[in-house]
C-alpha positions as CSV (number, residue, x, y, z in Angstrom):
1,M,0.0,0.0,0.0
2,T,1.3,3.5,-0.8
3,C,0.3,6.9,0.6
4,W,1.6,9.3,-2.0
5,W,-1.5,11.4,-1.4
6,L,0.0,12.3,2.0
7,I,2.7,14.4,0.4
8,P,0.5,17.4,-0.7
9,V,-1.8,17.0,2.3
10,V,1.1,17.1,4.8
11,A,2.8,20.0,3.0
12,G,-0.4,22.1,3.0
13,L,-1.2,21.2,6.6
14,S,2.3,22.2,7.8
15,F,2.1,25.5,5.8
16,M,-1.4,26.5,7.1
17,L,-0.7,25.4,10.7
18,T,2.4,27.5,10.8
19,A,0.3,30.5,9.7
20,L,-2.2,29.8,12.5
21,L,0.6,29.4,15.0
22,R,2.0,32.8,14.0
23,R,-1.4,34.4,14.7
24,Y,-1.6,32.5,18.0
25,A,1.9,33.6,19.0
26,I,1.2,37.2,18.3
27,S,-2.1,37.1,20.2
28,R,-0.4,35.5,23.3
29,S,2.7,37.8,23.0
30,L,5.0,34.8,22.4
31,I,7.6,37.1,20.8
32,D,11.3,36.9,20.7
33,I,12.6,40.4,21.5
34,P,16.1,41.1,20.3
35,N,18.8,41.4,22.9
36,Q,22.6,41.2,23.1
37,R,22.5,37.4,22.8
38,S,20.2,37.4,19.8
39,S,21.1,37.0,16.1
40,H,18.0,38.8,14.9
41,V,17.1,42.5,15.1
42,V,13.3,42.4,14.6
43,A,10.8,41.2,17.2
44,T,9.5,37.9,15.8
45,P,6.8,35.5,17.0
46,R,8.1,32.0,18.0
47,G,6.7,28.5,18.4
48,G,6.1,27.7,14.7
49,G,7.9,24.4,15.0
50,V,4.8,22.9,16.6
51,A,3.5,22.7,13.0
52,I,6.3,20.3,12.2
53,V,5.5,18.2,15.3
54,V,1.8,17.9,14.7
55,T,2.0,17.2,11.0
56,F,4.8,14.6,11.3
57,L,2.9,12.8,14.1
58,V,-0.2,12.8,12.0
59,A,1.7,11.5,9.0
60,I,3.6,8.8,10.8
61,T,0.4,7.6,12.5
62,V,-1.3,7.3,9.1
63,L,1.8,5.4,7.7
64,F,1.7,3.1,10.7
65,F,-2.0,2.2,10.4
66,S,-1.4,1.7,6.6
67,G,1.2,-0.9,7.4
68,I,4.0,1.1,5.8
69,V,5.9,2.0,9.0
70,A,6.9,-0.8,11.4
71,P,5.6,-0.7,15.0
72,A,9.0,-0.2,16.5
73,V,9.7,2.7,14.3
74,F,6.4,4.3,15.0
75,I,6.5,3.8,18.8
76,S,10.1,5.0,19.1
77,L,9.9,8.1,17.0
78,A,6.4,9.2,18.0
79,G,7.1,8.6,21.7
80,A,10.5,10.3,21.9
81,G,9.3,13.1,19.7
82,S,6.2,13.7,21.7
83,I,8.1,13.8,25.1
84,T,10.6,16.3,23.6
85,A,8.0,18.5,22.0
86,V,5.8,18.7,25.1
87,V,8.8,19.9,27.2
88,G,9.9,22.3,24.6
89,F,6.3,23.7,24.2
90,L,6.2,24.3,28.0
91,D,9.6,26.0,27.9
92,D,8.5,28.2,24.9
93,H,5.5,29.3,27.0
94,G,7.3,30.0,30.2
95,H,10.4,28.4,31.7
96,V,11.2,24.8,32.6
97,A,14.3,24.4,34.8
98,A,17.3,23.0,33.0
99,R,17.5,19.9,35.2
100,W,13.9,18.9,34.4
101,R,14.4,19.6,30.7
102,L,17.5,17.4,30.7
103,L,15.7,14.6,32.6
104,A,12.9,14.7,30.0
105,H,15.5,14.6,27.2
106,F,17.1,11.5,28.7
107,L,13.7,9.9,29.1
108,A,12.9,10.6,25.4
109,A,16.3,9.2,24.3
110,G,16.0,6.1,26.5
111,W,12.5,5.5,25.1
112,A,13.7,5.7,21.5
113,V,16.8,3.5,22.1
114,Y,14.7,0.9,23.9
115,W,12.3,0.5,21.0
116,I,15.0,0.9,18.3
117,G,17.0,-1.8,19.8
118,G,20.1,0.2,20.7
119,L,23.2,0.6,18.7
120,P,23.4,-1.7,15.7
121,A,26.6,-3.6,14.8
122,L,29.1,-1.2,13.1
123,T,32.0,-1.7,10.8
124,V,34.8,0.7,11.8
125,F,37.9,0.7,9.6
126,G,37.1,-2.8,8.4
127,V,36.5,-4.2,11.9
128,D,33.0,-5.4,13.0
129,L,32.1,-4.0,16.4
130,Q,29.4,-5.1,18.8
131,A,29.2,-2.3,21.4
132,G,27.1,-4.1,24.1
133,W,25.8,-2.2,27.1
134,I,28.4,0.6,26.6
135,G,27.0,1.1,23.1
136,Q,23.5,1.5,24.6
137,I,24.7,4.2,27.0
138,F,26.5,5.9,24.1
139,V,23.5,6.1,21.9
140,V,21.3,7.5,24.7
141,V,23.9,10.3,25.1
142,Y,24.1,10.7,21.4
143,L,20.3,11.2,21.1
144,V,20.3,13.7,24.0
145,W,23.1,15.6,22.3
146,M,21.3,15.5,18.9
147,L,18.2,16.9,20.6
148,N,20.1,19.8,22.2
149,L,22.5,20.6,19.4
150,Y,19.6,21.1,17.1
151,N,18.2,23.6,19.5
152,F,21.6,25.4,19.7
153,M,21.9,25.5,15.9
154,D,18.5,27.1,15.5
155,G,19.8,30.6,15.9
156,I,19.3,32.3,12.5
157,D,16.5,32.4,10.0
158,G,15.9,29.2,8.1
159,I,19.0,27.3,9.1
160,A,17.2,24.5,11.1
161,G,14.5,24.1,8.5
162,V,17.0,24.0,5.6
163,E,19.1,21.4,7.5
164,A,16.1,19.2,8.1
165,V,14.9,19.4,4.5
166,T,18.2,18.8,2.8
167,T,19.2,16.0,5.2
168,C,15.9,14.3,4.7
169,V,16.1,14.6,0.9
170,G,19.6,13.1,1.1
171,G,18.3,10.3,3.4
172,V,15.5,9.4,1.1
173,L,17.8,9.2,-1.9
174,L,20.2,7.0,0.0
175,Y,17.5,4.6,1.1
176,W,16.7,4.0,-2.6
177,V,20.4,3.6,-3.5
178,A,20.7,1.0,-0.7
179,G,17.7,-0.9,-2.0
180,V,15.4,-0.2,0.9
181,P,13.0,2.5,-0.4
182,E,10.3,1.3,1.9
183,L,12.2,2.7,4.8
184,S,12.3,6.2,3.3
185,W,8.7,7.3,4.3
186,P,9.5,8.8,7.8
187,A,12.4,10.9,6.3
188,L,10.2,11.9,3.4
189,M,7.4,13.0,5.7
190,L,9.7,14.9,8.0
191,G,11.3,16.7,5.1
192,I,7.9,17.8,3.8
193,C,6.7,18.9,7.2
194,A,9.9,21.0,7.6
195,A,9.4,22.5,4.1
196,G,5.9,23.7,5.0
197,F,7.3,25.5,8.0
198,L,10.3,26.8,6.1
199,C,8.1,28.8,3.8
200,W,7.5,31.0,6.9
201,N,10.9,30.8,8.4
202,F,13.2,31.3,5.4
203,P,15.1,34.7,5.7
204,P,13.6,37.1,6.6
205,A,11.7,34.9,9.1
206,K,8.1,35.6,9.9
207,I,8.1,33.1,12.8
208,F,10.7,31.2,14.7
209,M,10.8,27.5,15.3
210,G,11.0,27.5,19.1
211,D,12.3,24.7,21.4
212,A,9.4,22.4,20.7
213,G,10.2,22.2,17.0
214,S,14.0,22.2,17.2
215,G,14.3,19.6,19.9
216,F,11.8,17.4,18.1
217,L,13.8,17.6,14.8
218,G,17.0,16.7,16.6
219,V,15.6,13.6,18.3
220,I,13.7,12.4,15.3
221,L,16.7,12.8,12.9
222,G,19.0,11.1,15.4
223,G,16.5,8.3,15.8
224,M,16.0,7.8,12.1
225,A,19.8,7.5,11.8
226,L,19.8,4.6,14.3
227,H,16.9,2.9,12.6
228,A,18.7,3.1,9.3
229,G,21.8,1.4,10.9
230,W,19.8,-1.7,11.6
231,A,18.9,-2.1,7.9
232,D,22.5,-1.4,6.8
233,S,25.4,-0.1,8.9
234,A,26.5,2.0,6.0
235,L,23.3,4.0,6.2
236,L,24.0,5.0,9.8
237,W,27.4,6.4,8.7
238,A,25.7,8.1,5.8
239,W,23.2,9.8,8.1
240,L,26.0,11.0,10.4
241,I,27.7,12.5,7.4
242,L,24.5,14.2,6.2
243,L,24.1,15.8,9.7
244,G,27.8,17.0,9.7
245,V,27.2,20.7,9.6
246,F,25.2,20.8,12.8
247,I,27.3,18.1,14.5
248,V,30.6,19.7,13.9
249,D,29.7,23.3,14.6
250,S,27.8,22.5,17.8
251,T,30.3,20.0,19.1
252,F,33.4,22.1,18.3
253,T,31.8,25.2,19.9
254,L,30.8,23.2,23.1
255,M,34.3,21.7,23.5
256,R,35.9,25.1,23.1
257,R,33.6,26.7,25.7
258,L,34.1,23.8,28.1
259,L,37.9,24.1,27.9
260,R,37.6,27.8,28.6
261,G,35.5,27.2,31.6
262,D,32.3,28.9,30.3
263,K,28.9,28.1,31.7
264,V,27.8,26.1,28.7
265,Y,24.1,26.1,29.7
266,E,24.0,29.9,29.3
267,A,22.7,31.5,26.1
268,H,25.4,32.6,23.7
269,R,26.0,33.3,20.0
270,S,29.5,31.9,19.5
271,H,28.7,29.2,17.0
272,A,30.5,29.4,13.7
273,Y,27.2,30.0,11.8
274,Q,26.4,33.0,14.1
275,F,29.9,34.5,13.6
276,A,29.4,34.0,9.9
277,S,26.0,35.7,9.8
278,R,27.4,38.7,11.6
279,R,30.3,38.9,9.2
280,F,28.0,38.8,6.2
281,G,25.5,41.1,7.9
282,K,22.6,38.9,7.1
283,H,21.3,35.3,7.6
284,L,20.5,34.4,4.0
285,P,24.1,33.6,2.8
286,V,24.8,31.4,5.7
287,T,21.5,29.5,5.5
288,C,22.0,29.0,1.7
289,A,25.6,27.9,2.3
290,V,24.4,25.1,4.6
291,A,22.1,23.8,1.9
292,V,24.9,23.9,-0.7
293,I,27.3,22.1,1.6
294,N,24.7,19.4,2.4
295,M,23.8,18.7,-1.2
296,L,27.1,19.2,-3.0
297,W,29.6,17.9,-0.4
298,L,28.0,15.8,2.3
299,L,25.4,14.0,0.2
300,P,28.0,12.8,-2.4
301,M,30.3,11.6,0.5
302,A,27.3,9.7,2.0
303,F,26.5,8.3,-1.4
304,C,30.0,6.9,-1.7
305,V,29.6,5.1,1.6
306,V,26.3,3.5,0.6
307,Y,26.9,2.8,-3.1
308,F,30.6,2.2,-3.3
309,R,30.9,0.7,0.2
310,I,33.7,3.0,1.2
311,D,34.5,2.6,4.9
312,G,32.0,4.7,6.8
313,A,34.3,5.9,9.6
314,L,36.9,7.0,7.0
315,A,34.4,8.8,4.9
316,L,33.0,10.6,7.9
317,M,36.4,11.8,8.9
318,V,37.1,13.1,5.3
319,A,33.7,14.7,5.1
320,Y,34.2,16.5,8.5
321,V,37.6,17.9,7.7
322,P,36.4,21.0,5.7
323,L,33.6,21.5,8.2
324,I,36.2,21.7,11.0
325,W,38.2,24.1,8.9
326,L,35.0,26.3,8.6
327,A,34.5,26.1,12.3
328,V,38.0,27.3,12.9
329,K,37.7,30.0,10.2
330,Y,34.5,31.4,11.6
331,Q,35.8,31.3,15.2
332,A,33.3,28.7,16.6
333,G,33.4,28.9,20.4
334,Q,35.5,32.0,20.7
335,L,34.6,34.7,23.1
336,E,32.1,37.1,21.7
337,R,33.2,40.6,21.1
């Protein structure tokens, strides 16, 4: 059974729901006011990412009851995503203490890992590895980090939406290359949901995503990467390559701030993409650059892993080298001036 009719329905629903959320945010004064930590200069309503959450959950539910999405995939993604989105929604509307947010994030990650089955066997530099219980702990931390890094990287107009759309497009193409197109539906739906929202968030943004949407995207993308690894370990490496821009910038920035002794839980704007947007004086060039890097550099590298069976760990290292160079060039993690 196919559900191609879902594509226009989900796209339209995401677009219209974002418009309604914008009106809701304005009526409730859910507005991001620019301050010294902001990368924007115009007061803008927030919380539009809820449109991605709602439309994706509707889409994956339809796919599940149509027999297209396996129960474990549905339960893991819908459960982890819902927990993350609810906490983010509450934080968008007020404030949830950091310790409670982190507890919810670990709960969501643990839920996803349990239903996914943990970390699949990986081939690293030609050696087959079974990670055991250490691997299960690692993937929980990985999902928590994916959830939070997506929130950190949602700091300029369009960047989080563009990352989601281009990564999902790449993922769908790679599922077909790997001979498992039936697994592509969640990625396809997530990309379409993000595209509907992106119409309102592309520079200059008319509404921001908010924590509910960014955290949701992070945990869902991270979970889909793990699911892909159970079908073919090369696909897990490919997903990690596709997500390289966000992983490298956020991780490089975090490590630099930790080494300097900064309070890493405090708001800042010292990611490479934020320095770059200030250097260019606008968000559009940086957001477009992310799309170009994803489609013209990271996707071809991921394709080589899946199609030509190049060692995934080696390809990931090669793919990340220019991203690390960009992080250094644009001063990721340096003190803000």
